[in-house]
Structure formats: C-alpha cells, structure tokens
C-alpha positions in Angstrom: 38.0 -69.0 -74.9 40.3 -65.7 -75.0 40.9 -65.1 -79.3 41.8 -62.2 -81.3 45.4 -63.0 -80.3 44.7 -61.6 -76.9 44.7 -57.4 -78.6 41.5 -57.1 -78.5 40.0 -53.9 -76.9 36.5 -55.6 -75.2 34.0 -52.5 -75.3 30.7 -52.8 -73.3 28.9 -49.7 -71.9 27.8 -49.4 -68.6 24.0 -48.8 -68.5 24.1 -48.9 -64.5 22.2 -51.8 -64.2 20.9 -52.4 -60.6 20.0 -56.2 -60.7 22.6 -56.9 -58.2 23.7 -53.8 -56.4 22.7 -56.2 -53.6 24.4 -59.4 -54.5 23.8 -62.8 -52.7 25.9 -64.7 -51.5 27.2 -68.2 -50.7 29.7 -69.5 -48.9 29.8 -73.5 -48.8 32.9 -75.3 -46.8 35.0 -77.4 -49.0 36.0 -81.3 -48.6 39.7 -80.7 -50.0 42.1 -82.0 -47.0 44.7 -78.9 -48.6 42.1 -75.9 -47.2 45.0 -73.7 -45.2 43.9 -70.9 -42.9 41.0 -68.4 -43.8 41.6 -65.1 -44.6 41.1 -62.3 -41.8 37.5 -60.9 -41.4 39.8 -57.7 -42.8 41.1 -59.3 -45.7 37.8 -61.1 -46.5 35.6 -58.0 -45.8 38.3 -55.9 -48.7 37.7 -59.2 -50.9 34.0 -58.6 -50.3 34.3 -54.6 -51.1 36.4 -55.7 -54.7 33.3 -57.8 -55.3 30.4 -55.7 -54.9 32.0 -52.2 -56.3 33.0 -54.3 -59.7 28.9 -56.4 -59.9 27.8 -53.1 -59.2 29.8 -51.0 -62.0 29.4 -54.1 -64.4 26.1 -55.6 -64.0 26.9 -59.2 -64.1 24.9 -62.0 -62.4 27.0 -63.5 -60.6 31.1 -63.7 -59.3 32.8 -66.6 -57.7 36.0 -66.6 -56.2 38.8 -68.7 -54.7 42.3 -67.6 -53.5 45.4 -69.7 -52.5 47.8 -68.9 -50.2 51.0 -71.0 -48.0 49.9 -73.4 -51.3 46.1 -74.0 -49.5 43.4 -73.4 -50.7 42.7 -70.0 -47.9 38.9 -68.0 -49.8 36.4 -69.3 -51.6 33.3 -67.5 -52.2 30.2 -67.0 -54.5 28.5 -64.2 -55.1 24.7 -63.4 -57.2 23.2 -65.9 -59.3 23.9 -67.9 -61.5 20.7 -67.3 -63.7 19.2 -64.5 -64.1 15.6 -63.6 -62.5 15.7 -66.4 -60.9 16.0 -67.2 -56.9 19.4 -69.0 -57.5 22.5 -68.1 -55.7 25.7 -69.3 -56.7 27.4 -71.7 -54.7 31.1 -72.0 -54.8 30.7 -75.5 -56.0 28.8 -73.5 -59.4 31.0 -74.7 -62.2 32.0 -71.5 -65.1 33.0 -71.9 -68.7 37.1 -71.4 -68.4 37.3 -71.0 -71.9 41.2 -70.5 -72.6 42.4 -71.4 -68.6 42.0 -74.6 -70.1 45.5 -74.0 -72.7 47.1 -74.9 -69.7 46.0 -78.1 -69.2 46.3 -79.3 -72.7 50.2 -78.1 -72.3 50.1 -80.1 -69.2 48.7 -83.1 -71.3 51.4 -82.7 -74.0 54.3 -82.4 -71.2 53.2 -85.5 -69.5 53.6 -87.3 -73.0 57.1 -86.1 -72.7 57.8 -87.1 -69.5 56.8 -90.3 -70.6 59.6 -90.3 -73.7 56.4 -90.7 -75.5 57.7 -87.3 -77.9 60.2 -84.3 -77.8 59.0 -80.3 -77.2 61.2 -80.0 -80.3 60.0 -82.5 -82.6 58.0 -81.4 -85.6 54.0 -81.5 -85.1 54.2 -82.7 -88.4 55.6 -85.8 -87.4 52.5 -87.3 -85.4 50.1 -85.1 -87.7 51.5 -85.7 -91.4 48.3 -84.2 -92.9 50.0 -80.7 -91.7 51.7 -80.2 -94.8 52.4 -76.4 -93.9 53.6 -77.4 -90.6 56.6 -79.2 -91.6 59.1 -77.1 -89.3 57.3 -75.9 -86.4 57.9 -77.9 -83.1 55.5 -78.8 -80.5 56.8 -76.0 -78.4 56.4 -73.5 -80.6 52.7 -74.2 -81.5 52.7 -74.8 -77.1 53.8 -71.3 -77.1 51.6 -69.3 -80.1 55.3 -68.9 -81.7 54.1 -71.8 -84.6 51.8 -69.6 -86.9 49.1 -71.4 -87.3 46.2 -69.6 -89.1 43.5 -68.7 -86.1 40.2 -69.5 -86.9 38.5 -67.4 -84.2 39.2 -63.4 -85.3 36.4 -61.0 -83.6 34.4 -60.3 -80.5 31.5 -62.2 -81.5 30.4 -65.8 -82.3 30.8 -66.1 -86.3 28.8 -68.4 -88.3 31.0 -71.2 -88.8 31.4 -71.4 -84.8 27.6 -71.9 -84.5 27.9 -75.2 -86.8 29.7 -78.4 -85.8 32.7 -79.6 -86.7 35.1 -81.7 -85.3 39.2 -81.0 -84.3 40.2 -83.1 -87.4 38.4 -80.5 -89.5 39.8 -77.6 -87.8 43.3 -79.5 -88.8 43.2 -80.1 -91.9 41.9 -76.6 -93.0 43.4 -73.9 -90.1 46.4 -76.1 -88.8 47.3 -77.1 -92.7 46.8 -73.8 -94.1 50.3 -71.5 -94.7 51.7 -70.2 -91.9 51.1 -66.4 -90.9 54.7 -66.3 -90.3 57.9 -68.2 -90.1 57.5 -70.5 -87.0 59.7 -68.9 -84.2 59.7 -65.8 -85.8 56.6 -63.7 -83.7 54.1 -64.4 -81.3 50.4 -64.6 -82.2 47.6 -66.0 -80.2 46.1 -69.5 -81.9 43.6 -71.0 -80.6 43.8 -73.4 -84.0 47.3 -74.7 -82.2 45.8 -75.8 -78.9 43.3 -77.5 -81.4 46.2 -79.6 -83.5 47.9 -80.2 -79.6 44.5 -81.6 -78.9 44.8 -83.9 -81.6 48.6 -84.7 -81.1 48.0 -86.0 -77.6 45.0 -87.9 -78.9 47.5 -89.7 -81.7 49.9 -90.3 -79.8 48.5 -91.5 -76.5 45.7 -93.5 -78.0 42.7 -91.9 -75.9 40.3 -89.3 -76.3 41.6 -85.6 -74.7 39.0 -85.2 -72.5 40.0 -89.2 -71.1 43.2 -88.2 -70.6 42.6 -84.9 -68.6 40.6 -87.2 -66.6 42.8 -89.7 -65.7 45.9 -88.2 -65.5 45.0 -84.4 -64.0 41.0 -84.0 -62.3 40.9 -87.7 -60.7 44.9 -87.4 -58.9 43.8 -84.0 -57.9 40.3 -84.6 -56.9 38.9 -82.2 -59.5 35.6 -83.6 -59.1 33.5 -80.8 -61.1 36.1 -80.2 -63.9 34.7 -81.3 -67.1 34.7 -80.9 -70.8 31.5 -80.0 -72.0 32.6 -79.1 -75.5 29.4 -78.3 -77.7 27.5 -79.1 -74.5 25.1 -76.9 -72.5 25.8 -76.0 -68.7 23.6 -77.8 -66.4 21.1 -76.6 -64.2 23.2 -75.9 -61.6 25.3 -74.5 -63.3 26.0 -70.9 -63.7 24.4 -69.6 -67.3 26.5 -66.9 -69.6 24.6 -64.3 -70.5 25.8 -61.4 -72.8 24.5 -58.0 -73.5 23.6 -55.8 -76.4 24.2 -52.2 -76.0 21.6 -51.1 -73.6 20.1 -54.7 -73.4 18.8 -56.2 -70.8 21.0 -59.7 -70.1 20.7 -62.2 -72.8 22.2 -66.1 -72.3 25.1 -66.4 -74.6 25.3 -68.4 -77.2 28.4 -70.8 -77.5 30.1 -72.6 -80.1 28.9 -75.8 -81.2 30.4 -78.8 -81.3 34.2 -79.6 -81.8 35.5 -75.7 -82.1 36.7 -75.8 -78.4 38.3 -79.1 -77.8 41.8 -78.0 -76.7 41.9 -74.3 -76.1 38.2 -73.7 -74.2 36.4 -76.4 -73.6 36.4 -77.1 -70.0 34.1 -75.9 -66.8 34.6 -76.5 -63.4 34.8 -74.6 -60.0 37.1 -71.9 -58.6 38.1 -74.1 -55.9 39.1 -77.5 -58.5 40.6 -74.9 -60.6 42.5 -73.9 -57.5 43.3 -77.9 -56.6 45.5 -77.6 -60.1 46.8 -73.8 -59.2 48.3 -75.8 -55.8 49.5 -78.9 -57.9 51.7 -76.5 -60.1 53.0 -74.7 -56.7 53.7 -78.1 -55.2 55.1 -79.4 -59.0 53.1 -82.4 -58.0 52.3 -84.3 -61.1 55.2 -83.6 -63.7 58.7 -83.7 -63.2 60.5 -81.1 -62.3 61.9 -80.5 -65.9 58.0 -80.5 -67.2 57.3 -76.9 -64.9 60.3 -75.6 -66.2 59.2 -75.6 -69.4 55.5 -74.9 -68.5 56.7 -71.9 -66.6 59.6 -70.7 -68.5 59.1 -68.4 -70.9 59.7 -68.7 -75.1 62.0 -67.3 -77.0 61.7 -66.1 -80.7 64.6 -66.8 -82.8 65.5 -63.5 -82.4 66.3 -63.6 -78.8 63.3 -61.2 -77.4 60.9 -63.1 -75.5 57.8 -64.3 -75.8 56.0 -63.0 -72.9 54.2 -66.5 -72.6 55.6 -69.6 -71.5 53.9 -73.3 -72.4 50.0 -72.7 -72.3 50.4 -69.5 -69.4 51.3 -65.8 -69.9 54.2 -65.3 -68.1 55.3 -61.5 -66.2 56.2 -59.7 -62.9 53.9 -57.7 -60.5 55.4 -55.1 -58.3 58.6 -57.7 -58.1 56.5 -60.9 -57.7 56.7 -64.0 -60.6 53.1 -64.5 -62.2 52.2 -67.0 -64.4 48.4 -66.2 -65.1 45.7 -66.8 -68.1 42.3 -65.4 -68.6 39.3 -67.1 -70.9 37.0 -65.5 -72.5 33.9 -67.1 -73.8 30.2 -65.8 -74.6 28.7 -65.2 -71.5 32.1 -65.7 -69.4 35.5 -64.6 -67.7 38.0 -66.3 -65.8 41.1 -64.7 -64.6 43.7 -67.2 -63.5 46.8 -66.2 -61.9 49.5 -68.6 -60.1 52.2 -66.8 -57.7 54.5 -69.7 -58.0 57.6 -68.4 -55.4 54.7 -67.0 -53.1 53.0 -70.4 -53.1 49.5 -68.6 -54.0 46.9 -68.1 -56.7 43.8 -66.1 -57.3 40.9 -67.5 -59.5 37.9 -65.3 -60.5 34.8 -66.2 -62.7 32.3 -64.2 -63.9 29.0 -65.7 -65.5 28.6 -62.2 -68.1 30.6 -60.7 -70.9 30.4 -57.6 -70.4 30.6 -54.5 -68.0 34.4 -54.1 -68.8 36.6 -56.7 -67.3 35.6 -57.4 -64.1 37.0 -60.5 -63.5 40.3 -58.5 -64.2 39.1 -55.6 -61.8 38.5 -58.0 -58.9 41.9 -60.3 -59.7 43.8 -56.9 -59.3 42.3 -55.8 -56.0 43.0 -59.0 -54.8 46.0 -59.3 -55.9 47.3 -55.8 -54.1 46.1 -57.6 -50.7 47.8 -60.8 -51.6 51.0 -60.2 -53.1 53.0 -57.4 -51.1 55.5 -54.6 -53.1 59.3 -55.7 -52.9 60.2 -52.1 -53.8 59.0 -51.0 -50.1 57.4 -48.4 -52.6 53.8 -47.4 -52.2 50.7 -48.9 -53.6 50.9 -48.2 -57.3 47.4 -46.4 -58.2 44.9 -47.6 -59.9 44.1 -47.2 -63.7 40.9 -44.6 -62.7 43.8 -43.1 -59.8 46.3 -42.2 -62.9 43.8 -41.3 -65.4 42.5 -38.4 -62.9 45.8 -37.5 -61.8 47.0 -36.7 -65.5 44.0 -34.7 -66.3 44.6 -32.7 -63.6 48.0 -32.5 -64.0 48.4 -31.3 -67.1 45.1 -29.1 -66.7 47.6 -27.4 -64.3 50.1 -27.5 -66.7 52.7 -29.8 -64.0 52.6 -33.0 -65.4 55.2 -35.5 -63.4 56.4 -36.7 -66.8 58.9 -39.5 -64.7 54.8 -41.2 -64.8 55.6 -41.8 -68.2 57.9 -43.6 -71.0 59.8 -41.7 -73.5 57.2 -42.5 -76.0 54.8 -41.1 -73.9 56.6 -37.9 -73.0 57.3 -37.6 -76.8 53.7 -37.4 -77.5 52.5 -34.9 -74.5 54.2 -32.3 -75.5 54.3 -29.4 -78.4 51.2 -28.4 -79.7 49.7 -32.1 -78.2 50.0 -31.1 -75.1 48.8 -27.5 -75.3 45.7 -28.8 -76.8 45.2 -30.8 -73.7 46.4 -28.6 -71.4 43.4 -25.8 -72.6 40.9 -28.7 -72.6 41.5 -30.3 -69.2 42.2 -26.6 -67.4 38.5 -25.9 -69.1 36.9 -29.0 -68.1 38.5 -29.8 -64.6 37.7 -33.1 -62.7 35.1 -35.3 -65.0 31.6 -35.4 -63.0 31.8 -39.6 -63.9 35.0 -41.4 -65.0 33.8 -45.0 -66.1 35.8 -47.9 -67.6 34.0 -49.4 -70.6 36.8 -52.0 -71.6 40.0 -53.3 -70.6 42.7 -55.7 -71.6 45.8 -57.4 -69.7 48.3 -58.9 -72.2 52.0 -59.8 -71.7 52.5 -57.3 -68.7 50.8 -54.3 -70.3 47.3 -53.4 -68.9 44.9 -51.5 -71.4 42.2 -49.3 -70.2 39.7 -47.7 -71.7 37.4 -45.2 -70.0 34.9 -42.8 -70.4 35.2 -39.5 -68.9 31.7 -36.8 -68.9 31.7 -33.4 -68.7 28.0 -31.2 -68.1 29.0 -30.0 -71.8 31.7 -32.5 -72.8 32.2 -36.8 -73.0 35.8 -37.9 -73.7 37.0 -41.0 -74.4 40.5 -42.0 -72.5 42.7 -44.8 -73.5 45.3 -45.4 -70.9 48.0 -48.2 -71.4 50.2 -48.8 -68.1 53.2 -51.7 -67.8 54.4 -53.8 -65.9 56.9 -51.6 -64.1 54.2 -49.3 -63.4 55.0 -46.9 -66.6 52.1 -45.1 -68.6 53.3 -45.6 -72.3 49.6 -44.2 -73.4 47.2 -41.3 -72.5 45.3 -40.7 -75.5 42.3 -38.5 -75.2 39.5 -37.7 -77.6 36.1 -36.7 -77.8 32.4 -38.3 -78.0 30.0 -36.1 -80.0 
C-alpha cells in the first residue's frame, strides 16, 4: 500500500547480498487466449539483463514480470525464489500482494456503479455515508483523485502499532474519514489511503455487496483473473510469494503485514502479474466499462484553481517520451509492485517483487523495459539513466564545463556562485567515484527522485537527483557522509 502521500523517500542501504546473484528462472505456459507474439530473443535477453542487474544490486528474493504489447500478453517470466532459504522457484503463476495498485479496481467499482446510474461522481460522499460529518462537501470524484482532503491513517514508512491490531473499514471511516479535512476539498492533491477505504464502504452501501464480491463478480471472473483475491488481514499461501524486509544490514526477515481491516479498498489484493496484465488489457480495450467511465479514469483531475493533479481516478497520469502513461506503484511491507499502462500504444508493464528493500528494483526494472517497449517520438537519443546523469553532472561540474541546458531554471540558479565553486573544487579533487550505489528512489507525478551514495577512497557523498518527465534536472544536491 503506497503511503506517506507518495512523497516519502525509501532509503535502504545496499549490502551486496549474494543470495540471488544467480537467479532461478521459471517460465510457464499461460492459458489465456490473448497471448500475443513473444518478445524477440534479443528483447527477452534485455529484460533478463535488467532483472538480473536489479536483483544483484538489491538482493530481493524474486521478481516476476509481465509485458503487454499490441494489446496482448507478450511476455511473462519469473525469477528467483518465492521463499528465502528454500528451493521454491517463483513461477509466472506465483501471486504477490499488489498493494496500492488495488486502488484502480476500487475506482473501477465506483465507475461501474456510476455507469449503472446508481450514483454520480459529483455527488457528495456524505449522501451515501452520512456518518461523514466532516465530508459534507467532498465529492466522490475528489475522493477518487486524492483531492478530498481525507486525513491519512498511515504516515510512516513502517507498520505503526494501530495497524498491527484488527479493525474494520467502518471504524476507519468513523475515525479518520469523519475527521476534519486536511484542506478544503478540491484545493490540493494529497495521497490518502483513508479516502479509498471510504470509497470501499461507499461501494458496499450502494451495491449491497462486500467489495471483494463485487470485484470478483464484475471484474475478476469476466476477465478470467483466477488468481486475484482479497487477502486483507490474511497471510499469503504456501504457493504465493512471501514478503521480506531488511533492517540495516540484517538478512531478509519475513515482513509483517497490516492486520485485518486496514487495506480494504486501498491495498488488499493479491494476484499474479499475468492476471494483472489481463486487467491492463481490459483498460486498453475499454471492455468492461463505458467510454465515459474510462475517460474519467484516465482523465487528469483538476483542482479548483485549474491546476492538474497528475492523477486520474485510481491512477497517476503523465507522459514518457511523448507517450501517454497511466500507472501506479504498490508498496506494502515485503512487497513492491509497478503497473504501467500506455493506452495509445496498447502496451503495459507489470513488475512485482517480494522484498521491500534495496532501493526500488520494481521501478528500476520497469524503467529499463519501458525504454525497450516505448519508442522516443522526438527522434532524440535515449535519455541518460539517473546513474549516467549523476556521473555526467559530477564530471561536468568538476571540469568547470556544466551544460546548463540539462537543468531547470531553479537548478541553474542553485548551481551558481559559491555553491557551484564548492561543488567544482570538490569534484575536481575527487574525480570519478569508485562506486555509485542507488540507496533510494521515488516516482510521483512524472518526477523521478533518486538518492545515491558515491564512494571515493577518502570520502563518501550522498547525492539527491530529481529529474522531471521532460528530462530536465530540477535538483542536484550533494553532501558528505562522515
């Protein structure tokens, strides 16, 4: 379940764990009639290389990848072990918790009810949940787009004490949903798991069904997503991937998931990447809902001042290399998921990982596959990776030859005067680092934030790099580690 308003930086130090330096690989046949032509041998090798590099750097136990091309499943492969210390190779049928990727299914449930005329997205939430006394002016659309101002119940990068005790969605609604809003509805974007628990209860009130039953009957069964299941408060099964966490330089430990009641509507689902691909294909084909519903889900929400929120209904929205992208990541203790849909290209990328440490291997792998799958419409050469950009800026600054066209106006203003002089003297003396290790990353609203640790014989420096969707660097900040 993605939390801390999608803005927290997840810092996990790389320890060089060799547990999976040589990953076990399994590829199983799929029963879907919509399996497209496979990737070429060269393309498959590039995916394998990206996964192997990310696993070696992060030490995560397993990775599972599914790729949609031309509106069909074109690639599905699992790497590594679903259980640490056991000869249990991950399979393409292995299930992972998809955490906040679950939100797009809750959003779809609401949109289906709107298609049926049972509600309007511009209705106030309190019309259906009158116990939300503080939500009198928040609309369903605002709840779906994280612009309602609901008070967030999970604000830290660990499992707080409350979430270790069972609760109910109704209790969350009454405690956090009914609390005073953090801001007037429609005036800001602020990621809120609470808002999606509120929406889960709304679906149940309006439909008369538990959310899990509604999703099974209206989405999972029609799409033959046989592995998809609500696992709120329940452990993964023996054939599923076990989620692992690490603490400082400890070995992997089985991660504790939230107790019952906390993830319904916002992060409760588990499934295989191939089944998640079936959902992505349905979004590409617009096969389950009306065109108006898909237009709403894939349309950017607007704040009252007209600014874009960078989010639709259950999905982040941006462009990559000129191509429209709808995406969401999912983060729960022990699990990371990346789901990216490119509607105009009829393509999708799904990456699941059963280790919530080692940087963000799910995003790193998805980025590499994205370069393979989504061509650059501008005709320009591929953008440098964050690692390449960091090393390039270090060298340029050290040589006194900074290419200011790489930077935003704010970054250019920052890298000037005494600040630039200090950076230049430092990097000129240090030269190229012995190692540059990614220790954290985050993506939100088209901005990629990377934290790296650069090491020289007599110095260690933390580097924060932020790159916008247009490729411009808006932050390059370095400071020593003593």
